[in-house]
N, C-alpha and C positions, 0 to 999 in steps of 0.2 A: 846363615842358619836355615833359611827356607830351602835352599838347594840340598843342604846336608840331610835334613829330615826326609826330603823326597828320595834322595839316593839310598838312605838307610831303609826306608819302608819299601822302596822298589826292589831292593836286593832281597829283603825278607819275604816279600810276596813271591818273587821268583823261586827262592829256595823252597818255599812251602808248596806252591801250586804249579810252577813251571808254565807250560803253554796252556792257553785257554781255548778249548775246542769250540766254544759257543760263539766265537768272534773270528772274523777273517783276520789273519795276522798281518800287521802293517808291512812287514818285510815282503810278504807276498805281493801286496799292492805296489810297493816300490819296484819289485821285480817285474811286474806287469807294465809299469811305466817304461822301464829300461827295454823290455821286449818290444813294446810298441814303437819306440824310436828306432830300434835296430831294424825292425821289419820294414819300416817306412823310409829310413834315411841312411841305412848302412852304406858305407863306402870305405874301401881300403885306404884310409887316410887318417893321419894324426889330427888334422883339423876337424874332420867329421866326428872323431872320437871326443875331442874337446867340446864340440857342440852338444854331444850326448851328456857330458858332465854338467854343462851349463843348463841344459834342458831339465834334467832330473833334479838338480839342486835348486833350480828356480821354482819348480812346482812344489817340491818338498818344503822349501823355506817359506813359501807363501802360505801353505796350509798349516804349517807348524806355528807361524806367527799369528795366524787367525785363531788357532786353538789356544795359544798362550794368552792372547787378548781376551778371548771369551772366558777363560778361567779366572781372569781378574774380577769378573762380575760376581764370583762366588765369595763366601767368607773364607778367611785364611785356612781354616781346618778342612773344609770341603775342597779347596784349591789343592792343598797338599795331598789329600786322599785320592782325588781323581788323577792328579799328576803322577802320583806314585804308581797307581794302577797302570796308566799308559806307559810310563817309563819301564815298568817291569817286563813289558813285552819285548823290550829291546835288549834285555839281559838274558843270557842263555846258560847260566851256571847249572841249574837243575838238569836241563836237557843234556848238557855236556857230561856232567857227572853220571847221569843215568845211562847214557850211551856207552861210556867206558866201563861202568860197573856191570852192565849187562854182559859185556864181553867175557867177564870172568865166570859166568854161570851157564853160558850156552855150550852146546856140544860142538857145533860147527863154528869155531872161532875165526877161521879164515873168511867165512861168509859175513860174519858180523863186523870184522875189521874193514872189509871191503866197502861197507857202508859209510865208513868214517874217513878213509884215506884214498888217494888217487893212485898210489903205487900198486904194482902187481902183487897179488896175494896168493896165487895158486901154489907157488913153491916155498912159501914161508914156513919156517920152523915155528914152534910155539914161542920161542924166545923172540923171534922176529915180530910176531904178532903183538907180544907184550911191549916190545920196544916201540912199535908204531903207535900203540895206544897211549903210551906215556908222552911221546913226541906230539901227537895231535892234541892231547889234553893240555900240555904246557903251552903250545902255540895258541890254542883257542881260549886259554884263560886270558890272554891279552886281548884278542879280537872280540871275544864274546862276553867278557866280564869286566876286566879292569879298564879297558879303553872306553866302553860305554859309560861306566860310572864316572870316569875321569872327566869326560865332556859334559856329563849331566851336572857334576859339581861346578864346573866352570861356567856353563852357559844355559843351565836349566834344560827344559824339554827340547829346546831348539838344538842344543849341543848334541844330545844323545841321538835324536832323530837324523840330523844331518850327518853325524858320524856313521851311523848304520847305513845310510844311503850311499855314502862313499864306499864303505866296506862291501856292500851288496853289489855295486857296480864292478868293483875289482873281482869279486867272486864269479861274476857272470861274463865279463869281457876282458879281464886283466890277465890274459894268457899269452905266452910267447910262442904262438904258432902262426901258421900261414894266414888264418882268418883275422886274428886279433892282434898280431904284432904291432900294427900301426893304430888300428881303431881303438884298442884297449890301453894304449900307452899312457894317455892322459889320466885315465881312471886309476891305473896301477901306480903311477908316480904320486898321485894325490893320496892314495891309500898308504903308500910308504911314508909320506910326510905326516899324515894324521896319526900313524902308529909309532912314530919315532920315539916320543916320550913315553906313551903307555907301555910299549914293549919292554923298555928298560926299567920302568917302574914295576912292572910285573916281575921281572927278574930280581929286582931288589927285594920285593915283598917275599918271594920264594926263599931267597937267601936269608932274610931276617927270620922268617918262620922256622927255617931249618937250623937256625943258630950257627950259621957259618961265620968263622972268624974274619975272613976277608970278604965282605959283602959285594965287592966289585970283581971278584975272581971270575965271574961269568964272562966278562968282556973279552978276554983273550981268545977263547974259542968261539964265542958268540959272533964275533965279527967275521968269522970264516964262512958263515952260511951265505948262500947266494942271495938270500933276502937280507936287506939291511936291518931287519927287525926280528924275524922269526928265530934266529939263532940264539938270541939272548935269554928268553924264557926257557928254551929247550936246554941250553947249557946250565942254567941255574938249577933246573929240575934234575939234570944229570948229577950235578955236584951235591945237591941235597940228598939224593938217593944213593950216592956212591956207585953209580953205574956209568957205562959208556954208551952214549946214544949216537945217532948219525951213522956214517959209513956208507959204502956203495949200496945203491938201492935200484931195483928194477922198476922202470916205468914204460908201459906199452911195449914190453918185450925187449927193451934195451937197458943195459946197466948204466946208471948215472953215477959218476964219481962225486962223492960227497964227503965233507970233512967229518971228523969225529968230534963229539962234544962231551967233555968230562973225561975223567981218568980212572973210573972205577971198573967193576967187573963187566965183562962183555955179555955173559949169559944173563938175560933178564928173566925174572921169575914172577909168578902171580903175586907174590908178596910185595914186590917192588911197585906194581901197579896200585895195590891197596894202600901202600905208603904215600904214593903220589896223591891219591884221592883224599886221604886224611889230612894232607898238608894244608889245603885251603878248604 
């Protein structure tokens, strides 16, 4: 029950206030630890990348355990209140919603979507922009909302902080390019493992909220994604909105062949994005 109260209050705090400008965000601190190790000890090697993971998780685990033990000195009410405040900083629902919502109201939609996705945006149609917005919203519901809450419920503050450390390492070094193919492999695989259950849980939640008859229908298309996890919430969102997501996409000037997710209409409209935002 202790963890449930913390998770509930943390989610509500995030939905109401979002990011706190008066305090340095802990994700930035984790990013600085990753950058420090990379600058000092980078080597094009899987072993060195695994050492990065051990280094970052060791530091994060130590300070999180210290924080957890310190909070035990407070009475239960204060413990839950402070824990909820800290945990809320690792949930990003308001920031995610606001970023996608903002896209619907700005004049330069291509410039706005470029801040959210890594794909080429210059030649995007309005439908492409809306499709990218729905895809990034669905995928990040798992990474930024459901997964953090999932690990918070299971392992208290330690769970949510360690999960976000894993997720941050993946976002910084988990790329399949010349520099990070080996160095980032350990971080990327660990992130895949950590998101295995939450990504499918996110898809199930979307299907349930959309009142889909077959709540596991997302799996068939979801497993076609190159990521072992991202395709499931994206497919679930496509089925919930009755649209088709995915398809060939341009990255860094080259067309990348991608599977299609869902079987609905191909032209995505503003109303479809609004429906996605209302769903959760």
